[in-house]
MDAnalysis code that builds the backbone (N, CA, C; Angstrom):
import MDAnalysis as mda
import numpy as np

u = mda.Universe.empty(210, n_residues=70, atom_resindex=np.repeat(np.arange(70), 3), trajectory=True)
u.add_TopologyAttr("name", ["N", "CA", "C"] * 70)
u.add_TopologyAttr("resid", np.arange(1, 71))
u.add_TopologyAttr("resname", ["MET", "ILE", "ASN", "TRP", "LEU", "LYS", "GLY", "TRP", "TRP", "HIS", "GLY", "LYS", "TYR", "ILE", "GLU", "PRO", "PRO", "LYS", "PRO", "ASN", "SER", "HIS", "ASP", "ALA", "TRP", "ILE", "ILE", "MET", "THR", "GLY", "CYS", "TYR", "GLU", "LYS", "HIS", "TRP", "THR", "SER", "LYS", "LEU", "ALA", "HIS", "MET", "LEU", "VAL", "LYS", "PHE", "TYR", "LEU", "GLU", "HIS", "TRP", "LYS", "PHE", "ILE", "TRP", "GLY", "SER", "ILE", "VAL", "ALA", "ILE", "PHE", "CYS", "ALA", "SER", "ILE", "LYS", "PHE", "LEU"])
u.atoms.positions = np.array([
    [-16.154, -14.717, 13.215],
    [-15.125, -13.836, 12.320],
    [-15.898, -12.603, 12.068],
    [-16.943, -13.219, 11.631],
    [-18.085, -11.549, 11.313],
    [-17.914, -10.671, 12.639],
    [-18.251, -11.024, 13.806],
    [-18.379, -10.047, 15.241],
    [-16.670, -9.681, 15.423],
    [-16.206, -10.368, 15.050],
    [-14.562, -9.851, 15.293],
    [-14.558, -8.393, 14.659],
    [-14.511, -8.818, 13.535],
    [-14.029, -8.056, 11.872],
    [-15.279, -6.733, 12.426],
    [-16.606, -6.784, 12.493],
    [-16.722, -5.717, 13.183],
    [-16.357, -4.721, 14.216],
    [-16.207, -5.805, 15.482],
    [-15.470, -4.831, 16.148],
    [-14.568, -4.318, 16.195],
    [-13.758, -4.751, 15.622],
    [-12.268, -4.127, 14.941],
    [-12.676, -2.655, 13.982],
    [-13.625, -2.368, 13.473],
    [-14.219, -2.015, 12.150],
    [-14.368, -0.682, 13.365],
    [-15.177, -1.001, 14.308],
    [-16.177, 0.196, 14.498],
    [-14.600, 1.237, 15.914],
    [-14.351, -0.204, 16.769],
    [-13.103, 0.245, 17.859],
    [-13.693, -0.035, 19.000],
    [-13.216, 0.144, 19.991],
    [-13.530, -0.340, 21.386],
    [-13.687, 0.823, 21.663],
    [-15.416, 0.541, 22.904],
    [-16.369, 1.531, 23.029],
    [-15.784, 2.229, 24.481],
    [-15.636, 3.740, 24.853],
    [-14.910, 4.054, 25.975],
    [-16.331, 4.853, 26.912],
    [-16.259, 4.256, 27.992],
    [-17.469, 4.302, 28.829],
    [-17.093, 6.096, 29.388],
    [-18.249, 6.971, 29.239],
    [-17.734, 8.587, 29.723],
    [-17.429, 8.395, 31.219],
    [-17.210, 9.296, 31.435],
    [-16.751, 9.215, 33.183],
    [-18.290, 9.716, 34.139],
    [-17.981, 9.131, 35.084],
    [-19.409, 9.578, 35.879],
    [-19.752, 11.036, 35.964],
    [-20.623, 11.464, 35.579],
    [-20.487, 13.110, 36.649],
    [-20.638, 12.866, 37.906],
    [-19.888, 14.092, 38.726],
    [-19.911, 14.189, 39.895],
    [-21.322, 14.678, 40.207],
    [-21.855, 15.279, 41.553],
    [-22.861, 16.046, 41.709],
    [-23.293, 17.359, 41.339],
    [-22.341, 17.665, 41.422],
    [-22.512, 19.459, 40.218],
    [-22.341, 19.432, 38.696],
    [-22.169, 18.458, 38.207],
    [-22.115, 17.934, 36.570],
    [-23.060, 17.128, 36.460],
    [-24.042, 16.896, 36.912],
    [-25.326, 16.188, 36.606],
    [-26.014, 16.900, 35.308],
    [-26.044, 17.699, 35.607],
    [-26.739, 18.235, 34.299],
    [-26.358, 17.818, 32.884],
    [-24.977, 17.563, 33.096],
    [-24.193, 17.780, 31.420],
    [-24.245, 16.105, 31.526],
    [-25.097, 15.861, 30.271],
    [-25.121, 14.534, 29.328],
    [-23.667, 14.193, 28.063],
    [-22.912, 13.307, 28.807],
    [-22.089, 12.937, 28.272],
    [-21.905, 11.613, 27.397],
    [-21.475, 11.371, 26.419],
    [-21.969, 10.127, 26.125],
    [-20.504, 9.775, 25.356],
    [-20.035, 8.137, 25.631],
    [-19.235, 7.810, 25.109],
    [-18.345, 7.445, 23.858],
    [-17.021, 7.395, 23.391],
    [-16.771, 7.088, 22.174],
    [-15.999, 5.761, 21.703],
    [-16.112, 6.252, 20.685],
    [-15.364, 4.718, 20.084],
    [-13.574, 5.030, 20.227],
    [-12.843, 4.137, 20.480],
    [-10.918, 4.696, 20.043],
    [-10.876, 3.653, 19.057],
    [-10.375, 3.438, 17.663],
    [-10.514, 2.888, 16.558],
    [-8.755, 2.184, 16.685],
    [-8.381, 0.989, 16.266],
    [-7.162, 0.584, 16.213],
    [-6.702, 1.487, 15.042],
    [-5.324, 1.833, 15.245],
    [-4.461, 2.278, 13.779],
    [-4.392, 1.561, 12.753],
    [-4.779, 0.417, 12.538],
    [-5.098, -0.462, 11.502],
    [-6.592, -0.032, 10.894],
    [-7.407, 0.036, 11.436],
    [-9.131, 0.630, 11.310],
    [-8.899, 1.899, 10.844],
    [-7.937, 2.757, 11.705],
    [-8.121, 4.175, 11.240],
    [-7.873, 3.981, 9.364],
    [-6.416, 3.457, 9.145],
    [-6.070, 3.340, 7.691],
    [-7.255, 2.865, 6.740],
    [-7.371, 2.175, 7.535],
    [-8.737, 1.563, 6.447],
    [-9.976, 2.210, 6.121],
    [-10.403, 3.198, 7.543],
    [-11.064, 3.934, 6.899],
    [-10.293, 4.983, 6.107],
    [-9.841, 5.505, 6.486],
    [-8.941, 6.705, 5.515],
    [-8.828, 6.203, 3.682],
    [-8.739, 5.023, 3.775],
    [-8.165, 4.391, 2.182],
    [-9.994, 4.459, 1.564],
    [-10.688, 3.598, 2.422],
    [-12.159, 3.604, 1.931],
    [-12.737, 4.942, 2.021],
    [-12.723, 6.185, 2.635],
    [-12.839, 7.228, 2.489],
    [-12.458, 7.901, 1.304],
    [-11.550, 7.750, 0.711],
    [-10.665, 8.180, -0.313],
    [-11.413, 8.284, -1.845],
    [-11.214, 6.328, -1.253],
    [-11.915, 5.277, -2.714],
    [-12.917, 5.840, -2.957],
    [-14.428, 6.397, -1.954],
    [-15.106, 6.984, -2.106],
    [-15.745, 7.856, -2.643],
    [-14.149, 9.307, -2.366],
    [-14.382, 10.266, -2.643],
    [-13.629, 10.489, -4.479],
    [-12.892, 9.839, -4.907],
    [-12.286, 9.943, -5.631],
    [-12.370, 8.661, -6.801],
    [-13.083, 7.743, -6.646],
    [-13.571, 6.666, -7.454],
    [-13.830, 7.098, -8.811],
    [-14.111, 8.300, -9.376],
    [-13.892, 8.190, -10.888],
    [-12.488, 8.188, -11.531],
    [-11.777, 9.437, -10.647],
    [-10.374, 9.185, -10.899],
    [-9.377, 7.873, -10.995],
    [-9.547, 7.352, -9.962],
    [-8.690, 6.080, -9.437],
    [-9.091, 4.992, -11.043],
    [-10.675, 4.872, -11.155],
    [-11.182, 4.157, -12.499],
    [-10.538, 4.576, -13.919],
    [-10.682, 5.846, -13.774],
    [-10.312, 6.509, -15.284],
    [-8.735, 6.242, -15.350],
    [-7.862, 6.109, -14.470],
    [-6.442, 5.734, -14.172],
    [-5.490, 4.514, -14.586],
    [-6.950, 4.104, -13.937],
    [-6.691, 2.418, -13.946],
    [-7.004, 2.020, -15.543],
    [-7.650, 2.529, -15.923],
    [-8.270, 1.702, -17.749],
    [-7.269, 2.773, -18.322],
    [-6.847, 3.666, -18.261],
    [-5.754, 4.483, -18.915],
    [-4.532, 4.088, -19.222],
    [-4.312, 3.428, -17.811],
    [-3.061, 2.503, -17.896],
    [-3.301, 1.466, -18.496],
    [-4.133, 0.681, -17.971],
    [-3.919, -0.630, -18.978],
    [-4.410, -0.754, -20.604],
    [-5.329, 0.868, -20.974],
    [-5.043, 0.995, -22.569],
    [-3.163, 0.924, -23.280],
    [-2.895, 2.198, -22.090],
    [-1.757, 2.404, -23.007],
    [-0.616, 1.508, -22.630],
    [-0.699, 0.557, -21.584],
    [-0.246, -0.804, -21.470],
    [-0.223, -1.726, -22.982],
    [-1.407, -1.958, -23.176],
    [-1.727, -2.808, -24.463],
    [-1.466, -1.892, -25.899],
    [-1.444, -0.816, -25.999],
    [-0.891, -0.453, -26.715],
    [0.690, -0.655, -27.264],
    [0.988, -0.418, -26.116],
    [3.082, -0.865, -25.857],
    [3.375, -1.734, -26.554],
    [2.193, -2.754, -25.921],
    [3.023, -4.481, -26.232],
    [2.541, -4.887, -27.626],
])
């Protein structure tokens, strides 16, 4: 299960094309192609890591306001 989750998170590795004889001096690396759900998860994690103070502050404020009105 852990290996499947790692494979889903990183995506499928795409091999670079084989260079021709005149392109032999170019160093090409492959890339990872992520599933759309993995892209969405990466986007949500990135948003949380950039705005965690605002998110937790809003949660605490909403919680305190709901307790006050109850």
